[in-house]
C-alpha positions as CSV (number, residue, x, y, z in Angstrom):
1,X,129.5,-70.5,100.9
2,X,131.1,-74.2,99.3
3,X,128.1,-76.8,99.0
4,X,130.0,-80.4,99.4
5,X,127.9,-83.3,98.1
6,X,129.0,-85.7,100.9
7,X,127.0,-88.2,103.0
8,X,126.6,-87.5,106.6
9,X,128.7,-89.4,109.5
10,X,131.6,-90.2,106.7
11,X,134.9,-89.8,107.2
12,X,135.4,-87.0,104.1
13,X,132.4,-85.7,106.7
14,X,133.6,-85.1,109.1
15,X,136.9,-83.6,108.3
16,X,135.0,-81.2,106.4
17,X,133.8,-79.8,109.9
18,X,136.5,-80.1,111.7
19,X,137.4,-76.8,113.3
20,X,134.1,-75.7,112.2
21,X,131.0,-73.9,114.6
22,X,128.2,-76.2,113.1
23,X,124.3,-76.6,113.9
24,X,124.4,-78.6,116.8
25,X,127.4,-76.0,118.4
26,X,126.0,-72.8,117.9
27,X,123.7,-73.6,120.9
28,X,126.4,-73.3,123.2
29,X,127.9,-70.2,121.7
30,X,124.4,-68.1,121.6
31,X,124.0,-68.8,125.2
32,X,123.8,-66.8,128.2
33,X,123.1,-63.3,126.4
34,X,120.5,-62.2,128.8
35,X,121.6,-58.8,129.6
36,X,122.8,-58.0,133.4
37,X,123.0,-54.6,135.2
38,X,126.0,-54.2,134.1
39,X,125.7,-54.8,130.6
40,X,126.7,-52.0,128.1
41,X,123.4,-50.4,126.2
42,X,125.2,-50.0,123.1
43,X,125.7,-53.8,122.9
44,X,122.2,-54.7,124.0
45,X,120.3,-56.1,121.2
46,X,116.4,-56.1,120.9
47,X,114.7,-58.2,119.2
48,X,111.2,-58.4,119.5
49,X,110.5,-58.9,122.9
50,X,113.6,-60.4,123.9
51,X,117.0,-58.2,124.9
52,X,120.4,-60.0,124.1
53,X,123.9,-59.2,124.9
54,X,125.9,-60.3,122.7
55,X,129.4,-59.0,124.7
56,X,128.3,-61.3,127.7
57,X,131.0,-64.0,128.7
58,X,130.9,-67.4,127.5
59,X,130.0,-70.4,129.6
60,X,131.3,-73.6,130.4
61,X,130.2,-75.6,127.2
62,X,131.2,-72.5,124.9
63,X,134.8,-72.3,126.3
64,X,134.8,-76.3,126.2
65,X,134.0,-76.1,122.6
66,X,137.0,-73.3,121.7
67,X,139.4,-76.2,122.9
68,X,138.0,-78.7,120.9
69,X,138.0,-76.5,117.8
70,X,141.3,-75.4,118.4
71,X,142.7,-78.7,118.4
72,X,141.5,-79.7,114.9
73,X,142.3,-76.4,113.4
74,X,145.4,-76.9,114.8
75,X,146.0,-81.0,113.8
76,X,143.4,-80.6,111.3
77,X,141.8,-84.3,112.5
78,X,138.6,-84.5,114.6
79,X,137.3,-87.2,117.1
80,X,134.2,-87.1,116.4
81,X,133.6,-89.8,114.1
82,X,135.4,-92.3,116.2
83,X,132.3,-94.6,118.4
84,X,130.2,-92.4,121.2
85,X,126.5,-92.5,120.1
86,X,123.7,-93.2,122.8
87,X,120.2,-94.1,122.4
88,X,118.9,-90.6,121.8
89,X,121.5,-90.7,118.3
90,X,120.4,-94.4,117.3
91,X,116.9,-93.3,117.0
92,X,117.4,-90.7,115.2
93,X,119.5,-92.4,112.8
94,X,116.9,-95.5,112.0
95,X,113.6,-92.6,112.5
96,X,115.3,-90.0,110.2
97,X,114.6,-92.3,106.7
98,X,111.1,-92.7,107.9
99,X,110.0,-89.1,108.7
100,X,111.6,-88.4,105.5
101,X,109.6,-90.5,103.7
102,X,106.4,-89.7,105.1
103,X,107.4,-85.7,104.7
104,X,108.0,-86.2,101.0
105,X,104.4,-87.9,100.7
106,X,102.7,-85.3,102.4
107,X,104.3,-82.2,100.6
108,X,104.9,-83.9,97.1
109,X,108.5,-83.0,97.4
110,X,111.7,-85.0,96.9
111,X,114.8,-84.6,99.5
112,X,117.9,-84.6,98.7
113,X,121.5,-84.9,99.9
114,X,121.8,-82.0,102.8
115,X,125.4,-82.8,102.2
116,X,127.9,-79.6,103.8
117,X,128.0,-76.5,103.4
118,X,131.6,-74.9,104.0
119,X,130.6,-71.0,105.4
120,X,134.3,-69.8,104.6
121,X,133.6,-68.0,108.3
122,X,134.4,-70.7,110.2
123,X,131.1,-72.1,110.2
124,X,129.5,-75.1,108.1
125,X,126.1,-76.4,108.6
126,X,124.5,-80.2,107.2
127,X,120.9,-79.6,107.1
128,X,119.1,-83.3,106.6
129,X,118.1,-82.6,103.2
130,X,117.5,-80.1,100.4
131,X,113.6,-79.4,99.0
132,X,113.2,-78.2,95.8
133,X,115.7,-74.5,94.9
134,X,115.2,-72.6,98.3
135,X,114.0,-74.8,101.0
136,X,115.4,-77.4,103.5
137,X,114.5,-79.8,106.2
138,X,116.0,-80.4,110.1
139,X,114.7,-84.1,111.1
140,X,114.3,-84.8,114.4
141,X,112.7,-87.9,116.0
142,X,111.6,-87.3,119.4
143,X,109.9,-89.3,122.2
144,X,106.0,-88.8,123.1
145,X,106.3,-86.5,125.5
146,X,108.7,-84.6,123.6
147,X,106.3,-84.2,120.4
148,X,103.4,-83.6,122.9
149,X,105.1,-80.9,123.6
150,X,106.2,-79.4,120.2
151,X,102.6,-79.8,119.4
152,X,101.0,-77.8,121.7
153,X,103.5,-75.0,121.5
154,X,103.2,-75.3,117.8
155,X,106.8,-74.0,117.1
156,X,110.0,-76.2,117.0
157,X,111.8,-77.1,119.9
158,X,113.5,-74.0,121.1
159,X,116.6,-75.8,122.3
160,X,117.1,-76.3,118.0
161,X,116.5,-72.2,117.3
162,X,120.3,-71.3,116.9
163,X,121.0,-74.4,114.7
164,X,118.1,-73.2,112.6
165,X,118.9,-70.3,112.5
166,X,122.8,-71.1,111.1
167,X,121.4,-73.7,109.2
168,X,119.1,-70.4,107.0
169,X,122.1,-67.9,107.6
170,X,125.4,-70.0,106.0
171,X,123.3,-72.0,103.2
172,X,121.3,-68.9,102.2
173,X,118.0,-70.7,101.8
174,X,115.1,-68.8,102.2
175,X,112.9,-71.5,104.6
176,X,114.1,-74.4,106.5
177,X,111.0,-76.8,107.6
178,X,111.4,-77.9,111.3
179,X,110.6,-81.5,111.1
180,X,109.8,-83.2,113.9
181,X,108.2,-87.7,114.4
182,X,107.2,-89.5,117.1
183,X,106.8,-93.0,116.0
184,X,105.0,-93.2,119.5
185,X,102.2,-91.3,118.1
186,X,98.9,-92.4,116.7
187,X,98.9,-93.2,112.9
188,X,98.3,-89.8,110.8
189,X,99.9,-87.8,113.4
190,X,103.1,-89.0,114.0
191,X,104.7,-85.9,111.8
192,X,104.9,-82.3,113.0
193,X,106.6,-79.6,110.1
194,X,107.3,-75.7,111.2
195,X,108.4,-73.3,108.8
196,X,110.5,-71.0,108.9
197,X,111.8,-67.9,107.2
198,X,114.8,-66.8,106.5
199,X,113.3,-63.0,106.2
200,X,112.0,-63.3,108.9
201,X,115.5,-63.7,110.9
202,X,117.3,-60.8,109.8
203,X,118.0,-60.2,113.3
204,X,118.8,-63.1,114.3
205,X,121.5,-62.9,111.5
206,X,122.8,-59.8,113.0
207,X,123.0,-61.6,116.5
208,X,125.1,-64.3,115.4
209,X,127.2,-62.8,113.8
210,X,127.8,-60.1,116.6
211,X,128.2,-63.1,119.1
212,X,130.8,-64.8,117.3
213,X,132.7,-62.3,116.6
214,X,133.2,-62.5,120.5
215,X,133.6,-65.8,120.2
216,X,136.4,-65.9,117.6
217,X,138.5,-63.6,120.1
218,X,137.9,-66.3,123.0
219,X,139.4,-69.1,120.2
220,X,142.1,-66.9,119.1
221,X,143.1,-66.9,122.9
222,X,142.6,-70.9,123.1
223,X,144.7,-71.5,119.9
224,X,147.3,-69.2,121.4
225,X,147.6,-70.7,124.8
226,X,147.6,-74.5,123.4
227,X,150.7,-73.6,121.0
228,X,152.2,-71.8,123.4
229,X,152.6,-75.0,125.7
C-alpha cells in the first residue's frame, strides 16, 4: 500500500484513481451475491446470518464499471474530473468541513488529509480523513429523513457498507468512524457517529478478495475486447 498525500478532487487525485476500484464503486461489484438454487456450495460464504455466493454473475452496474476501468487502464486517463456534479455532491462539499469540525470538537481529535491509498492490487481508496495513527473517518452529509433512519437503525447506512470495508482493508487502519451529519436536525443532535473495527471485518475482507478475483476476470475480458477493436 502506498499513501499519496493529495487533496481530493484535484487533477492529481483523479489521475491516481484512474483504473482503480475505489470506495465509491466497490458496492457495484459486491452486489448480487445472494445464493440461488444453482449456487455451488463450495462458493458460498457464511458471515453471521448472511450467505454470499461470490461467483454469482455481475449486474449491469458492475459491467459498466468494467468498461470504464478498462478504458482508464488502457489510456491512463479518467473523465471523472470533468464537470459532473449534482445537488447531493454540492451539499457534501459544502457541509463536510462543518461535520469534520464538529467531529473534532466532540471527539477531541484532529482529522488530517485522507489523501489516496493505492493498494497496488487494483484497488485505491480516499477516506475523508485520518485520525491519530490507527483511525479514519468517512463523512456523509444527508437530509433529515436519511439521518432519522440512520439514528433509528443505530448503525451506518447499509449502502456504504462495502466502502467502509474497503477503506479499512486497503489502508490497514484499525477502525473507521462513519460520520453522518444533517444540518436540518436540532442543534446538538446533528452528528451521528458509528465506529467499525477492522478486527470484526476479517470475513468481509476475505469475501472482497474472492469477489474481486472473479471481477478481475471480467475486467481482463473487457480490456481484451476493447483493445481488439
